[in-house]
N, C-alpha and C positions, 0 to 999 in steps of 0.2 A: 207094849201092850196095850189091847182097848179094854175098854170100862164100857159097858152097855149098860145102861137103868133102865127100869119099866115105866111105860107110858102106856095109859090107854088107850089113846090114838094113835099109836108110834106107825111109824112108816112100812118097819118092816117088822115082820112076826113070824112065828115060830110055827112050822109048816105042821102036815100031819104026819109026816117022817120022821117028825121031830128036831128038822134043821133048821138053823137060823142065818138067812143069807146076812153075808159081810158085803158091802158097798168095795166096789173096785179102788176106791180113793183110799179108803182106810184100812185095807190089806197091802196096797202098796208105801203107807206111811209106816207101816210097821213090818214090812219085808217079808210078810205072808206071800208065798206063791198059792195060786190056785191047785186046792189039793193037797197041800202040803199039813202034816197032821200039828193041831195044835194042842193045847191044854187048857182046859175048861174051869175056871174057880168060881163057884157061888159065893156069893156073901149074901144069904137068904135076908136075915136081918135090915141088910138096906139096901133090898132089891137090884143089888147086882150082878152083874155076870164078867168076868176078867177076862180074856182071850188073852195066852200068852205065848210066842211065837216058838214054836218046838228048838229054834236055834237058839233062845234065850232061857228058857230050859236048860236045856245041854250045858251050856258056859256055866251058869249056876251050880247046878251038878258040879261039874269039875271043878270049880272053886273052893265048894264044902270039900270034897274030898282032898284037894291041895292042901286047905287051911289043918283038915283031922289029920293028914300025912305031918305035920310041922312045919309045910311050908308056908310061901307068902301066896298074895293074891296071883291067878291066871290072867295074863292079857292076850 
């Protein structure tokens, strides 16, 4: 995941279309392909935005469903 904090003089800004560019090095580090959907979670009180790759969200949901069904952790 990526954790992005607010900065008055930050290098990257939310554009007029509401998009926030993610540097390619940060995307590669998290396994996020260009154009791949992500889940955004805002931690407003802390001024943070968390970017989760869709593959991570799918794995977490699968693990949760397995646990709810009485099984162990899915690998």
